[in-house]
N, C-alpha and C positions, 0 to 999 in steps of 0.2 A: 334152325333149318340149315341143312348142309347143301353143298353144291349139287349132289345127286337129286335131292328133293326139288331144288329149283329147276334143274334140267327136266325132271319129270313133269313139273307144272307147265313149263314152256312147251313141252311136247303135247300135253293135254290141251293147251291153248290153241296150238296149231290145228290139232285134230278137231276141236270145236269149230274153228273157223271154216274147216272143210266139210262140216256136217250141216245138214239142213236145220233150220230153226235155231232156237236159242236155249233149248233145254239143258245143254251141257254147261251153260254158264253158271248155273246154280252150284255145280261142283268145283268151279274155279273161283268164284267170288262170293263173299258173304252177302246177306240180304241188304246190308247198309254200306257196302263197299263204295269207294270213290274211284273214278277213272278219269285221269287228266291227260288230254290228248296233246298238249303242248305245255312248256314250262310255266307260262304265265296265264294260261287259260283257266277259267273257273272249272273245277272238276264236275263231272256228272256225279250225282249222288243217288245211290240205291240201284239194286238189280234191275228194276224195270227201265230206268234211264239208260243203263248200260246195254240192255237188250235192244232198246230202240235205236241207239247209236250203232250197234253191231249190225242190225239189219239194214240200216240206212247207208253204212259205209262200205259194205262189201257187195260184190256183184252176184253173190250167191255161192253155195257150197262147191260149185264146179269151177269157180274162178281159178285161173292158172296163176300160181305164184310159187316161189321158193323162199324158204325162211331159214336163217341161221341166227344164232344168239350168243351173247356173252352176258355174264352177270355184271351189273353195274351198281355203283353207289351214287346217290344224289347228295350233293354237298351244297350247303348255303353259306355264303360268306358276306359279311357286312363290314365295310371299311369306314372308320371314322366314328366320332361321337360328337355331334350328331352324324348319322350315316350320310356319307358323301357318295358312296358307290356300293352297289349290291350285285352279287352274282348268284345264280343258281346253276350249278355245274352237274354234269353227269361224268362220272369217272368209270372207265372200263379198266379193271385191274386184273391182271393175270398173275396168280401166285403159283410158286413152285411148292413142292412137297414140304420143304422146311419153313414155309410161310413167308419167304422173301418175295418181293415183287419182281417179276420177269418182264413185264410190260405195263405201261401206264398210259392211258389215253384220256385226255380231258376235253369235254365239250362245254365251253363256257357260254352262258346266256346272261345278258344283263338288260334290264329294262331301261328305257329312257328316263332319266331323272329330271324332275322339274324343280325350279328354284323356289 
């Protein structure tokens, strides 16, 4: 999948949010897709669960909002053996035409570790 395909998917996601009902979700997600609303939350599993969340979370198709997007990578890092620290990061990476990184943004998340 290239950047243009991801951008088209994101535009379709926004259009679906702005449309009544949840019929458009079948074109965005597979029947067994998962949808995780926060890094350490359990994901919703399956299109019916996603549809239920979708309707519960939005104010309706007339909801006023503006959306912008970047393509991100999710990176998981474990330090130590046994693991002493764990991170699940989101990286926003902007690449230039020759493939080099022009901007890098990291959003680190770490759970509380118990002894």
